[in-house]
TINUNU-734351 format. One line per 5 residues: number of its first residue (from 0); their letters; for each residue x, z, y of C-alpha. Coordinates in nm, 3 decimals, padded with zeros to 5 digits. Layout:
NUM	a	X/Z/Y  ...
//
This chain:
0	mrfrh	-02.819/-01.974/-00.803  -02.551/-02.233/-00.730  -02.188/-02.122/-00.718  -01.893/-02.336/-00.614  -01.529/-02.230/-00.601
5	hqpdv	-01.251/-02.382/-00.385  -00.877/-02.335/-00.352  -00.741/-02.295/00.003  -00.513/-02.538/00.183  -00.159/-02.497/00.049
10	rlrdv	-00.051/-02.368/00.391  -00.295/-02.078/00.355  -00.204/-01.971/00.001  -00.035/-01.655/00.130  -00.341/-01.575/00.342
15	vqdyw	-00.646/-01.672/00.135  -00.691/-01.617/-00.238  -00.988/-01.854/-00.257  -01.322/-01.961/-00.111  -01.658/-01.966/-00.277
20	eledl	-02.006/-02.081/-00.188  -02.336/-01.932/-00.299  -02.686/-02.064/-00.239  -03.034/-02.083/-00.384  -03.051/-01.707/-00.438
25	hlsap	-03.382/-01.553/-00.337  -03.437/-01.182/-00.396  -03.804/-01.133/-00.317  -03.786/-00.769/-00.429  -03.511/-00.515/-00.363
30	ehnad	-03.226/-00.537/-00.615  -02.995/-00.244/-00.687  -02.629/-00.326/-00.741  -02.304/-00.139/-00.799  -02.044/-00.258/-00.548
35	mpert	-01.705/-00.187/-00.707  -01.364/-00.173/-00.536  -01.217/-00.519/-00.471  -00.856/-00.637/-00.447  -00.940/-00.871/-00.159
40	vrlmf	-01.111/-00.839/00.178  -01.412/-01.067/00.190  -01.520/-01.250/00.503  -01.876/-01.377/00.451  -02.068/-01.632/00.656
45	saeqm	-02.444/-01.616/00.596  -02.686/-01.896/00.678  -02.997/-01.709/00.561  -03.132/-01.361/00.626  -03.035/-01.080/00.392
50	wvgps	-03.102/-00.707/00.413  -02.857/-00.456/00.268  -02.849/-00.077/00.256  -02.782/00.229/00.042  -03.153/00.258/-00.042
55	vdalr	-03.478/00.067/-00.004  -03.569/00.285/00.294  -03.239/00.213/00.469  -03.218/-00.166/00.453  -03.085/-00.342/00.760
60	pvlpv	-03.022/-00.711/00.840  -02.681/-00.854/00.757  -02.502/-01.013/01.053  -02.410/-01.383/01.025  -02.039/-01.299/00.979
65	tlsrf	-01.927/-00.982/00.802  -01.607/-00.828/00.663  -01.615/-00.620/00.347  -01.499/-00.260/00.346  -01.206/-00.138/00.140
70	slqpr	-01.302/00.153/-00.082  -01.172/00.355/-00.375  -01.526/00.451/-00.468  -01.813/00.238/-00.599  -02.110/00.201/-00.367
75	nlvvq	-02.473/00.168/-00.468  -02.630/-00.106/-00.257  -02.981/-00.242/-00.234  -03.010/-00.612/-00.144  -03.313/-00.822/-00.053
80	grlra	-03.366/-01.165/00.104  -03.219/-01.513/00.076  -02.851/-01.584/00.025  -02.663/-01.892/00.137  -02.304/-01.785/00.195
85	lvvef	-01.950/-01.911/00.238  -01.700/-01.642/00.143  -01.328/-01.618/00.216  -01.125/-01.382/-00.001  -00.839/-01.264/00.217
90	ypwaa	-00.536/-01.074/00.104  -00.546/-00.744/00.298  -00.242/-00.820/00.512  -00.404/-01.145/00.628  -00.730/-00.972/00.722
95	rqllg	-00.520/-00.712/00.902  -00.302/-00.953/01.099  -00.550/-01.233/01.165  -00.872/-01.037/01.222  -00.761/-00.682/01.305
100	wsaem	-00.906/-00.530/00.986  -00.797/-00.196/00.841  -00.922/00.010/00.547  -01.016/00.303/00.770  -01.240/00.111/01.005
105	vpdal	-01.615/00.085/00.998  -01.638/-00.291/01.054  -01.968/-00.305/01.245  -01.808/-00.377/01.583  -01.571/-00.635/01.433
110	daals	-01.862/-00.797/01.246  -02.054/-00.828/01.573  -01.753/-00.986/01.747  -01.695/-01.232/01.463  -02.065/-01.324/01.454
115	asiwg	-02.060/-01.393/01.828  -01.735/-01.593/01.822  -01.742/-01.967/01.885  -01.581/-02.050/01.551  -01.802/-01.807/01.359
120	revva	-02.117/-01.959/01.507  -01.985/-02.311/01.434  -01.930/-02.234/01.065  -02.275/-02.076/01.028  -02.443/-02.368/01.210
125	lmqlq	-02.281/-02.620/00.975  -02.394/-02.415/00.675  -02.749/-02.415/00.808  -02.726/-02.795/00.807  -02.603/-02.765/00.446
130	dwdaa	-02.281/-02.945/00.540  -02.055/-02.728/00.324  -01.747/-02.949/00.351  -01.761/-02.952/00.730  -01.817/-02.575/00.740
135	reale	-01.517/-02.511/00.517  -01.306/-02.758/00.717  -01.395/-02.585/01.046  -01.310/-02.251/00.890  -00.975/-02.366/00.756
140	thllh	-00.885/-02.528/01.089  -00.936/-02.194/01.262  -00.746/-01.999/00.997  -00.454/-02.242/01.018  -00.451/-02.196/01.395
145	lssgq	-00.449/-01.816/01.361  -00.181/-01.812/01.091  00.048/-02.051/01.279  00.125/-01.774/01.527  00.248/-01.533/01.260
150	gepgm	00.620/-01.467/01.220  00.815/-01.383/00.907  00.641/-01.127/00.683  00.749/-00.767/00.732  00.864/-00.524/00.466
155	gvraa	00.510/-00.395/00.417  00.374/-00.741/00.341  00.665/-00.816/00.108  00.590/-00.495/-00.081  00.219/-00.580/-00.097
160	rqiyq	00.296/-00.919/-00.251  00.493/-00.746/-00.526  00.198/-00.516/-00.594  -00.020/-00.821/-00.653  00.243/-00.996/-00.863
165	ssgtv	00.278/-00.688/-01.085  -00.102/-00.636/-01.114  -00.057/-00.299/-00.943  00.195/-00.158/-01.192  00.504/-00.145/-00.968
170	rvakl	00.587/00.199/-00.823  00.618/00.261/-00.449  00.954/00.434/-00.499  01.088/00.124/-00.676  00.959/-00.102/-00.399
175	aeeln	01.126/00.115/-00.136  01.455/00.105/-00.327  01.443/-00.275/-00.363  01.369/-00.316/00.008  01.637/-00.063/00.106
180	lsprt	01.388/00.166/00.279  01.290/00.527/00.233  00.947/00.571/00.069  00.814/00.727/00.390  00.935/00.436/00.605
185	lerqf	00.791/00.181/00.364  00.456/00.359/00.354  00.438/00.366/00.733  00.520/-00.004/00.762  00.285/-00.084/00.476
190	vqqvg	-00.016/00.075/00.646  00.074/-00.088/00.979  00.112/-00.437/00.833  -00.133/-00.439/00.540  -00.406/-00.206/00.668
195	vsaks	-00.416/00.021/00.363  -00.170/00.252/00.186  00.053/00.111/-00.088  -00.078/00.359/-00.346  -00.442/00.278/-00.272
200	larvv	-00.381/-00.096/-00.291  -00.192/-00.062/-00.619  -00.478/00.141/-00.771  -00.738/-00.118/-00.674  -00.527/-00.416/-00.785
205	rfdkv	-00.467/-00.257/-01.126  -00.835/-00.160/-01.158  -00.933/-00.518/-01.070  -00.706/-00.647/-01.347  -00.871/-00.417/-01.604
210	ntrir	-01.214/-00.514/-01.470  -01.131/-00.886/-01.498  -00.988/-00.858/-01.848  -01.303/-00.681/-01.970  -01.528/-00.938/-01.803
215	enpav	-01.336/-01.217/-01.973  -01.333/-01.045/-02.313  -01.558/-00.740/-02.352  -01.396/-00.675/-02.691  -01.042/-00.645/-02.553
220	pmael	-00.873/-00.339/-02.712  -00.818/-00.048/-02.474  -00.476/00.005/-02.632  -00.377/-00.345/-02.524  -00.481/-00.284/-02.164
225	tfelg	-00.313/00.056/-02.163  00.022/-00.095/-02.262  -00.009/-00.411/-02.052  -00.095/-00.231/-01.727  00.135/00.068/-01.759
230	ffdqa	-00.113/00.350/-01.808  00.031/00.667/-01.963  -00.228/00.658/-02.241  -00.586/00.546/-02.304  -00.723/00.868/-02.156
235	hlike	-00.539/00.785/-01.833  -00.690/00.434/-01.827  -01.041/00.566/-01.888  -01.008/00.838/-01.623  -00.880/00.593/-01.362
240	fkals	-01.143/00.329/-01.439  -01.421/00.587/-01.420  -01.286/00.724/-01.090  -01.312/00.378/-00.932  -01.632/00.255/-01.096
245	smtpg	-01.833/00.565/-01.204  -01.843/00.430/-01.560  -01.606/00.413/-01.854  -01.440/00.086/-01.958  -01.652/00.095/-02.274
250	afavi	-01.977/00.118/-02.077  -01.862/-00.165/-01.851  -01.775/-00.376/-02.157  -02.129/-00.332/-02.288  -02.270/-00.460/-01.958
255	aaqrs	-02.030/-00.756/-01.959  -02.120/-00.842/-02.318  -02.492/-00.840/-02.234  -02.462/-01.123/-01.985  -02.670/-01.419/-02.093
260	siidl	-02.377/-01.660/-02.069  -02.007/-01.654/-01.989  -01.924/-01.894/-01.707  -01.571/-01.976/-01.599  -01.596/-01.940/-01.222
265	snggd	-01.225/-02.001/-01.169  -01.270/-02.378/-01.191  -01.411/-02.608/-00.928  -01.748/-02.775/-00.953  -02.103/-02.654/-00.940
270	hhiev	-02.222/-02.368/-01.158  -02.592/-02.290/-01.181  -02.650/-01.928/-01.279  -02.979/-01.773/-01.377  -03.016/-01.445/-01.190
275	gmqst	-03.263/-01.188/-01.315  -03.450/-01.000/-01.046  -03.384/-00.629/-01.087  -03.561/-00.357/-00.895  -03.454/-00.039/-01.069
280	ndses	-03.157/00.188/-01.018  -03.043/00.120/-01.373  -02.933/-00.239/-01.303  -02.564/-00.306/-01.250  -02.387/-00.600/-01.089
285	v	-02.135/-00.748/-01.332
//
């Protein structure tokens, strides 16, 4: 499987965390994966046919353009088919304001509209021609056009930025005080502008930080993470991690350590990754 990572145009840095491309992945048999909560909302353009579902008996075709769901619970997904994808990782407020996303929505209707849009079809067509640069350029041109109509960020977006900057450790009450709002007013504006509650976003951002630290170093001490990310104690960290992933940090560290190689996907350039075909419920996506 080939993976390539890209930084967004500087004018989109408050909208897009990054882009990445995936191709040459062929799952001839159903593969079971654990889909964990994510700190970003992913917009995926697919140039090949994939089938996804909660079980082998419930697989359905993936539309050419899809938005990820926001969840506080892991989801077991079965995937089969070929993957050639361009993925945009949006900050939630950008997905909310540019595409109409919210955490409560079931995105099927929005996925259908995005797949039928002129710009969505253009990006997919360029990917089918394997012109990745042109596809990404067309995508960025459209995102720049959408973002140019946005005004100054509201209080909810300003609070959300601080949640990301603090890795989810800042308290909502403190944010409200700094923004000179009542907690109730901030929460209302937060949901309106960001598409998810402040508490839910903070939980996922902090979980993502723990997840990332363990991926990078499976031997990282739990005491270090507990102190760094403001958990009350190690029991609190373990309980929260298990609530969002259905496994303990220790179990996740074992899976991370068992990977055949550690690849730094944060840098540009091509990465070729050997993907084992799994067809049992015991396999986990790391």
